[in-house]
C-alpha positions, -999 to 999 in steps of 0.1 A, spaced: 120 -399 18 133 -364 16 128 -341 46 138 -305 40 139 -279 68 141 -243 58 147 -216 83 138 -180 75 131 -148 93 95 -141 98 75 -122 73 69 -146 44 33 -146 31 13 -178 28 16 -176 -10 54 -173 -7 55 -204 15 33 -223 -9 57 -214 -37 87 -227 -16 69 -260 -9 61 -264 -46 94 -254 -61 115 -273 -35 95 -305 -42 98 -300 -80 136 -296 -76 139 -328 -56 118 -346 -82 138 -332 -111 173 -336 -98 170 -367 -76 140 -384 -90 122 -383 -56 86 -392 -53 66 -361 -42 42 -383 -23 71 -389 2 87 -355 2 83 -332 32 92 -295 34 91 -277 68 95 -239 70 106 -227 104 101 -189 109 125 -173 134 117 -139 149 140 -112 135 152 -104 170 164 -140 173 184 -140 140 219 -125 141 239 -112 112 269 -90 109 272 -87 147 236 -75 153 201 -88 149 182 -88 116 155 -66 134 181 -39 140 195 -42 104 159 -38 90 153 -8 113 184 9 100 175 1 64 140 15 68 154 47 84 179 52 56 152 47 30 130 72 48 158 97 49 165 93 12 129 97 2 121 130 -15 101 154 5 67 164 -10 53 198 -6 21 202 13 -4 227 -1 
């Protein structure tokens, strides 16, 4: 009876989660011959502020990436 727990930062859509359930189950069936009837997948979403990476939070990293992207965007003339 496989039990798979996947932790991700928040923001995945319901469609993306369904794809994770489907493809993870298919992988266990294909590689290990597991019965999908007894295969369980749990997705745990962690708030970006509670997930650390590179010495800071993912929330701060994403804020910095968004600011850099906005700064790099071409300015459009307003008529």
